[in-house]
VEXDOPA-617609 format. One record per atom (N, C-alpha, C, O): residue in one letter; x, y, z. Coordinates in steps of 0.05 Angstrom, whole numbers, plus 5000, padded with zeros to 4 digits. Example, Ala and Ser with C-alpha at 12.3 -4.5 7.8 and 13.67 -1.06 7.14 Angstrom:
2
a526448865156/a524649105156/a526449345156/a528549345169/s525749555142/s527349795143/s525850015157/s526850235161/
END
This chain:
92
x830333045382/x829633065411/x827032945416/x825133015403/x826832735439/x824532615448/x823332775467/x824632955479/x820832735472/x819532855491/x818932705521/x817532785539/x820232515517/x820032355545/x821032515569/x822932665566/x819732505592/x821032625612/x823732535622/x824332295621/x825632715631/x828132625638/x828332475666/x827132605684/x829432255673/x829532175698/x830832325719/x832632475711/x830232315742/x831332495764/x834032385769/x834732155767/x835732615778/x838732495785/x838532515814/x838232735825/x838632275827/x838232195857/x841032215868/x842932085859/x841332405890/x843732335905/x842832235932/x840932325945/x844332045939/x843831865966/x846031965982/x848431975974/x845332046007/x847532136025/x846332156051/x844332026058/x847732336067/x847032396098/x848332616107/x850532656099/x847132766124/x848233026136/x851332916145/x852032676145/x852933126150/x855333076161/x857232886142/x859332796151/x856532836117/x858032706097/x859332906083/x857933056069/x862332956082/x863633156073/x863433076042/x862833246025/x864032766032/x863832706007/x861532775993/x861532865970/x859032726009/x856632786000/x856633055990/x856033095967/x857233276009/x857233576004/x859033595978/x858233735960/x861433455974/x862633515951/x861333455927/x861233625909/x860233185925/x859133085906/x856533305899/x856133395876/x855233365916/x852733575912/x853933805894/x853033865872/x855933925905/x856934175891/x857634045864/x856434155845/x859033875859/x859633795831/x857133735814/x857033805790/x855333615825/x852933555807/x851933835803/x851433885779/x851633975817/x850134305810/x852234445787/x851534595769/x854634365791/x856634485771/x856034335743/x855734475723/x855934055742/x855433945720/x852333915707/x851933815685/x850634025724/x847834065716/x848134345696/x847234375673/x849734565715/x850034775701/x851334825674/x850534985656/x853334665673/x855234615652/x853234515625/x853434625603/x851534305631/x849834215612/x847834395604/x847134405581/x846734545621/x844634745616/x845834985599/x844335095583/x847935055602/x849635245586/x849835155558/x849335305539/x850434885556/x850734755529/x848734745516/x848734655493/x846134835531/x843634705517/x842934415520/x841134325506/x844034275537/x843933985534/x841133925556/x840334095572/x840033685553/x838233595574/x839333635599/x841733595601/x838033705619/x838733745650/x836733645666/x834333725667/x838033415683/x835833295702/x835733475723/x836933685725/x833633355743/x832833495766/x834233385787/x833833145790/x836033505804/x837033395827/x835133325851/x833933485865/x835133095853/x833432995881/x835632855904/x837132675897/x835632955927/x837132845947/x835432665965/x833132735972/x836432435973/x835732225993/x837032176016/x839132046015/x836132266039/x837532206064/x837131956071/x835031866079/x839631766067/x839331526075/x838631426104/x837831196109/x839231676126/x838631616154/x835631616159/x834931546181/x834031696141/x831031716142/x829831496137/x827431496142/x831131256125/x829731016110/x832130776119/x834230756107/x831530626137/x833330436147/x833830256124/x836130166123/x832130176105/x832830016082/x835330166066/x837230046056/x834930396065/x837030516048/x839930596062/x842030616050/x839430626087/x841630626107/x843230346102/x845430346090/x842330156110/x843429886106/x844629826076/x846629686071/x843229946058/x844429886028/x846730086019/x848530026004/x846330286030/x848930506021/x850330586041/x852030746035/x850130536066/x851730676086/x854530676080/x855630886084/x856030466073/x858730426064/x859730536039/x862030536032/x857630646025/x858030685995/x857630975989/x858431075968/x856231116008/x855431456001/x857931595995/x860031536007/x857731795975/x855031845958/x854631675940/x856431575926/x852231625937/x851031445915/x849331635896/x847631795903/x850131575870/x848131765851/x846831595833/x848331425822/x844831595827/x843131475809/x842131605792/x841431825799/x841531515761/x840131655742/x839531455721/x841331315710/x836431425715/x836231245694/x836930965699/x838030825682/x836430885723/x837030635731/x839830545733/x840530325742/x841530755723/x844730675730/x845430795755/x844431015761/x847530665773/x848330785796/x851030795798/x852430615788/x852131005812/x855030995817/x855531005849/x854231155864/x857030865857/x857130845883/x860331035892/x862231055877/x860231135916/x862731305921/x862531495899/x864731525888/x860731615891/x861031775870/x861932065871/x860332245875/x864832095866/x866232315875/x867832445848/x869032665849/x867832315831/x869132345807/x867632485784/x865932385770/x868732765781/x866932915761/x866732755734/x864632725721/x869432665730/x869232535698/x867032305695/x865632275675/x866832145718/x865031935721/x861932045722/x860131935709/x861732235736/x858832375735/x857932475709/x855732445698/x860332605699/x859232735674/x858532505653/x856432515640/x860432275651/x860132095636/x857131955640/x855631895621/x856531915662/x854131765668/x851631985661/x849531875654/x851732235663/x849532385654/x849532415622/x847432455609/x852032395612/x852032385581/x850832135572/x848932155556/x851731895581/x850931645572/x847831605576/x846531485559/x846731705597/x843631645604/x842331885589/x840131815579/x842932105586/x841332355579/x841832435546/x840232565533/x844032345538/x844932445509/x844632205491/x845532225468/x843431995500/x843231755482/x841431775464/x841031595448/
END
């Protein structure tokens, strides 16, 4: 086990985005699943793209976007892809 801090799990979205809400619920469930299994669990950080014009331009058409350890998933609504992203980055 290494002592390096875990990267934050970042969810880019905006209010009123149903897919963002679904992804938030999924991420909380996956983090809980990892914690129950005793695996490293990242901190979920949410970023509202409407608060930053550059983020809004970059991500408006592809939210929810999830980023972890320099890797990014656009239209991140698949539990399998999110689980794999966490596993690839955190369990390496």
